[in-house]
Backbone as CSV, one residue per row, in Angstrom:
resi,resn,N_x,N_y,N_z,CA_x,CA_y,CA_z,C_x,C_y,C_z
1,MET,154.253,-11.139,-21.575,153.880,-12.357,-22.274,152.784,-12.040,-23.296
2,ALA,152.947,-12.555,-24.499,151.980,-12.292,-25.571,150.595,-12.735,-25.131
3,ASP,149.625,-11.905,-25.453,148.271,-12.243,-25.029,147.639,-13.282,-25.953
4,ARG,146.492,-13.749,-25.537,145.811,-14.805,-26.265,145.452,-14.369,-27.686
5,LYS,145.070,-13.096,-27.843,144.690,-12.594,-29.165,145.855,-12.668,-30.141
6,SER,147.028,-12.225,-29.739,148.166,-12.252,-30.657,148.599,-13.682,-30.959
7,LYS,148.481,-14.569,-29.985,148.793,-15.984,-30.238,147.809,-16.576,-31.242
8,GLU,146.528,-16.252,-31.078,145.503,-16.744,-32.009,145.770,-16.215,-33.416
9,MET,146.120,-14.939,-33.513,146.414,-14.343,-34.814,147.622,-15.020,-35.469
10,ALA,148.658,-15.275,-34.688,149.850,-15.932,-35.219,149.515,-17.338,-35.708
11,ARG,148.684,-18.037,-34.967,148.288,-19.395,-35.361,147.467,-19.369,-36.654
12,LEU,146.548,-18.436,-36.758,145.748,-18.315,-37.985,146.644,-18.011,-39.192
13,ALA,147.603,-17.103,-39.010,148.519,-16.768,-40.100,149.355,-17.976,-40.492
14,TYR,149.863,-18.688,-39.507,150.662,-19.890,-39.772,149.852,-20.897,-40.583
15,ASP,148.636,-21.177,-40.133,147.792,-22.158,-40.817,147.464,-21.715,-42.239
16,ALA,147.202,-20.420,-42.427,146.882,-19.899,-43.761,148.087,-20.038,-44.696
17,LEU,149.274,-19.803,-44.172,150.488,-19.963,-44.981,150.728,-21.433,-45.310
18,ALA,150.573,-22.288,-44.328,150.779,-23.728,-44.534,149.802,-24.273,-45.570
19,GLU,148.593,-23.749,-45.553,147.567,-24.195,-46.502,147.992,-23.929,-47.947
20,LYS,148.778,-22.888,-48.146,149.255,-22.539,-49.493,150.663,-23.065,-49.753
21,LYS,151.075,-24.040,-48.965,152.367,-24.724,-49.149,153.570,-23.799,-48.990
22,ALA,153.469,-22.873,-48.032,154.594,-21.981,-47.741,155.793,-22.802,-47.280
23,GLN,156.965,-22.308,-47.594,158.194,-22.985,-47.193,158.792,-22.316,-45.966
24,ASP,159.338,-23.135,-45.087,160.141,-22.671,-43.955,159.449,-21.561,-43.148
25,ILE,158.256,-21.857,-42.632,157.507,-20.871,-41.848,158.149,-20.744,-40.471
26,LYS,158.503,-19.518,-40.114,159.100,-19.249,-38.799,158.196,-18.305,-38.019
27,ILE,158.069,-18.568,-36.742,157.349,-17.680,-35.839,158.370,-17.166,-34.840
28,ILE,158.544,-15.852,-34.791,159.528,-15.262,-33.886,158.801,-14.339,-32.916
29,ASN,158.933,-14.651,-31.635,158.365,-13.804,-30.593,159.334,-12.643,-30.390
30,ILE,158.865,-11.430,-30.723,159.736,-10.245,-30.619,159.276,-9.293,-29.530
31,GLU,158.311,-9.717,-28.715,157.746,-8.789,-27.731,158.788,-8.299,-26.734
32,GLY,159.822,-9.079,-26.467,160.852,-8.656,-25.530,161.900,-7.743,-26.138
33,VAL,161.908,-7.641,-27.476,162.923,-6.841,-28.152,162.375,-5.635,-28.895
34,SER,161.063,-5.577,-29.074,160.479,-4.478,-29.827,159.044,-4.219,-29.386
35,VAL,158.626,-2.989,-29.543,157.239,-2.636,-29.210,156.342,-2.663,-30.443
36,ILE,156.901,-2.961,-31.620,156.093,-2.886,-32.834,155.083,-4.019,-32.963
37,ALA,155.361,-5.164,-32.357,154.451,-6.310,-32.458,154.879,-7.371,-31.457
38,ASP,154.031,-8.378,-31.291,154.391,-9.525,-30.455,155.109,-10.607,-31.261
39,TYR,154.668,-10.789,-32.514,155.223,-11.861,-33.348,155.522,-11.389,-34.756
40,PHE,156.609,-11.921,-35.308,156.880,-11.894,-36.738,156.604,-13.305,-37.234
41,ILE,155.898,-13.416,-38.331,155.745,-14.699,-39.006,156.423,-14.506,-40.358
42,ILE,157.379,-15.368,-40.664,158.173,-15.256,-41.883,158.015,-16.555,-42.671
43,ALA,157.751,-16.406,-43.972,157.599,-17.587,-44.826,158.049,-17.236,-46.237
44,SER,158.294,-18.251,-47.029,158.669,-17.986,-48.413,157.920,-18.903,-49.365
45,GLY,157.822,-18.405,-50.588,157.199,-19.145,-51.671,158.157,-19.228,-52.839
46,THR,157.840,-20.085,-53.783,158.769,-20.351,-54.882,158.591,-19.424,-56.074
47,ASN,157.431,-18.746,-56.179,157.212,-17.830,-57.301,156.227,-16.734,-56.880
48,HIS,156.101,-15.719,-57.714,155.268,-14.565,-57.361,153.811,-14.940,-57.144
49,ASN,153.291,-15.832,-57.967,151.888,-16.236,-57.803,151.661,-16.900,-56.451
50,GLN,152.588,-17.772,-56.041,152.443,-18.431,-54.745,152.577,-17.420,-53.606
51,VAL,153.524,-16.504,-53.717,153.717,-15.490,-52.675,152.440,-14.667,-52.513
52,GLN,151.837,-14.250,-53.623,150.587,-13.494,-53.542,149.452,-14.343,-52.980
53,ALA,149.381,-15.608,-53.375,148.334,-16.501,-52.852,148.495,-16.702,-51.351
54,MET,149.737,-16.777,-50.876,149.990,-16.914,-49.446,149.502,-15.669,-48.705
55,ALA,149.820,-14.495,-49.246,149.381,-13.239,-48.618,147.861,-13.144,-48.624
56,ASP,147.242,-13.508,-49.732,145.774,-13.486,-49.819,145.156,-14.401,-48.769
57,SER,145.740,-15.576,-48.590,145.233,-16.558,-47.633,145.306,-16.019,-46.204
58,VAL,146.430,-15.381,-45.863,146.593,-14.789,-44.531,145.584,-13.666,-44.320
59,GLU,145.471,-12.792,-45.321,144.544,-11.666,-45.199,143.104,-12.151,-45.033
60,GLU,142.730,-13.171,-45.783,141.373,-13.710,-45.689,141.126,-14.360,-44.324
61,ALA,142.055,-15.189,-43.866,141.882,-15.899,-42.590,141.802,-14.926,-41.415
62,LEU,142.702,-13.969,-41.374,142.691,-13.012,-40.269,141.517,-12.049,-40.382
63,GLY,141.162,-11.670,-41.592,140.017,-10.801,-41.793,138.721,-11.448,-41.328
64,ARG,138.539,-12.730,-41.652,137.345,-13.465,-41.202,137.265,-13.526,-39.685
65,ALA,138.427,-13.549,-39.033,138.478,-13.621,-37.571,138.381,-12.241,-36.921
66,GLY,138.190,-11.204,-37.746,138.028,-9.861,-37.202,139.315,-9.089,-37.024
67,HIS,140.366,-9.503,-37.729,141.666,-8.834,-37.625,142.116,-8.378,-39.015
68,PRO,141.556,-7.283,-39.528,141.975,-6.823,-40.856,143.401,-6.276,-40.826
69,ALA,144.066,-6.366,-41.962,145.424,-5.824,-42.070,145.371,-4.305,-41.944
70,ARG,146.270,-3.758,-41.147,146.380,-2.295,-41.039,147.053,-1.736,-42.278
71,GLN,148.024,-2.483,-42.770,148.781,-2.035,-43.931,149.418,-3.246,-44.607
72,THR,149.462,-3.207,-45.928,150.145,-4.235,-46.710,151.030,-3.526,-47.717
73,GLU,152.269,-3.981,-47.814,153.214,-3.393,-48.763,153.860,-4.492,-49.586
74,GLY,154.156,-4.176,-50.840,154.917,-5.084,-51.692,154.096,-6.120,-52.432
75,TYR,152.770,-5.985,-52.408,151.930,-7.030,-53.009,152.150,-7.135,-54.522
76,GLN,152.245,-6.015,-55.208,152.353,-6.044,-56.670,153.631,-6.723,-57.159
77,THR,154.754,-6.413,-56.523,156.012,-7.022,-56.960,156.163,-8.440,-56.426
78,ALA,155.576,-8.704,-55.260,155.578,-10.042,-54.643,156.979,-10.594,-54.393
79,ASN,157.948,-9.706,-54.190,159.280,-10.145,-53.768,159.301,-10.297,-52.245
80,TRP,158.669,-9.323,-51.590,158.562,-9.307,-50.131,157.257,-8.595,-49.806
81,ILE,156.293,-9.335,-49.344,155.030,-8.735,-48.942,155.027,-8.625,-47.429
82,LEU,154.868,-7.407,-46.950,154.816,-7.143,-45.514,153.371,-6.821,-45.154
83,MET,152.832,-7.547,-44.189,151.448,-7.362,-43.774,151.423,-7.055,-42.282
84,ASP,150.957,-5.858,-41.951,150.922,-5.417,-40.558,149.512,-5.608,-40.013
85,PHE,149.394,-6.485,-39.032,148.116,-6.735,-38.372,148.117,-6.197,-36.941
86,GLY,149.088,-5.351,-36.625,149.173,-4.780,-35.280,149.967,-5.677,-34.351
87,ASP,149.320,-6.678,-33.778,149.998,-7.577,-32.833,150.957,-8.540,-33.516
88,ILE,150.715,-8.797,-34.804,151.632,-9.648,-35.562,151.966,-8.957,-36.876
89,ILE,153.146,-9.264,-37.380,153.563,-8.779,-38.692,153.982,-10.004,-39.497
90,VAL,153.385,-10.126,-40.679,153.653,-11.277,-41.544,154.534,-10.817,-42.696
91,HIS,155.629,-11.565,-42.912,156.561,-11.298,-44.007,156.506,-12.506,-44.937
92,VAL,156.087,-12.270,-46.187,156.034,-13.345,-47.175,157.026,-12.989,-48.279
93,PHE,158.018,-13.828,-48.443,159.117,-13.573,-49.373,159.118,-14.564,-50.524
94,ASP,159.767,-14.156,-51.630,160.220,-15.163,-52.572,161.562,-15.667,-52.007
95,THR,162.019,-16.778,-52.493,163.204,-17.428,-51.901,164.438,-16.534,-51.924
96,GLU,164.682,-15.890,-53.055,165.880,-15.064,-53.208,165.899,-13.892,-52.230
97,ASN,164.791,-13.187,-52.096,164.746,-12.030,-51.201,164.778,-12.427,-49.735
98,ARG,164.228,-13.579,-49.412,164.311,-14.028,-48.017,165.763,-14.251,-47.619
99,LEU,166.528,-14.872,-48.498,167.950,-15.081,-48.215,168.688,-13.746,-48.126
100,PHE,168.354,-12.818,-49.014,169.032,-11.528,-49.041,168.771,-10.710,-47.778
101,TYR,167.505,-10.596,-47.372,167.164,-9.756,-46.222,167.401,-10.442,-44.881
102,ASP,167.321,-11.752,-44.845,167.675,-12.562,-43.665,167.123,-11.985,-42.356
103,LEU,165.809,-11.815,-42.298,165.179,-11.259,-41.093,165.432,-12.103,-39.849
104,GLU,165.561,-13.403,-40.041,165.823,-14.260,-38.881,167.118,-13.857,-38.181
105,ARG,168.117,-13.467,-38.957,169.383,-13.024,-38.360,169.220,-11.655,-37.710
106,ILE,168.546,-10.752,-38.409,168.362,-9.398,-37.880,167.590,-9.430,-36.557
107,TRP,166.594,-10.309,-36.459,165.748,-10.392,-35.268,166.137,-11.577,-34.376
108,ARG,167.399,-11.957,-34.407,167.841,-13.121,-33.638,167.682,-12.947,-32.121
109,ASP,167.507,-11.710,-31.653,167.265,-11.488,-30.231,165.857,-11.928,-29.835
110,GLY,164.987,-12.087,-30.817,163.661,-12.628,-30.546,163.763,-14.134,-30.349
111,LYS,162.680,-14.736,-29.882,162.696,-16.167,-29.614,161.857,-16.899,-30.665
112,GLU,162.536,-17.754,-31.435,161.779,-18.562,-32.401,160.973,-19.601,-31.634
113,ILE,159.708,-19.707,-31.987,158.856,-20.664,-31.288,158.185,-21.595,-32.295
114,ALA,157.814,-22.757,-31.803,157.091,-23.727,-32.626,155.609,-23.378,-32.617
115,VAL,154.910,-23.732,-33.660,153.491,-23.422,-33.757,152.708,-24.060,-32.598
116,GLU,153.196,-25.170,-32.087,152.524,-25.838,-30.970,152.562,-25.013,-29.690
117,GLU,153.464,-24.051,-29.619,153.575,-23.200,-28.433,152.545,-22.062,-28.422
118,LEU,151.835,-21.895,-29.530,150.847,-20.816,-29.601,149.562,-21.206,-28.915
């Protein structure tokens, strides 16, 4: 079962994305299917500026809480920004790339959860 720290991190990421008007935020518990993290948080934005602002918001919120990103990829192109925080991995997409990569389908063995469950 995901520990309190990873749940707190997922909640902070969710709130930071929502604050920047992210679309279709999904939280997928993958701890039973993978050792890479407890949660994937997936969201999309309508343009590159919004996608970058969403990533900045997540990085700032988690950083303030003492959880700096281990690695961030894709920030410059802002088609798909992947942010690895260890216990959680945040994927911020533009709309077109989210549909193309369809992580929700790839990780369908994980359990999608509501933010209230965190």
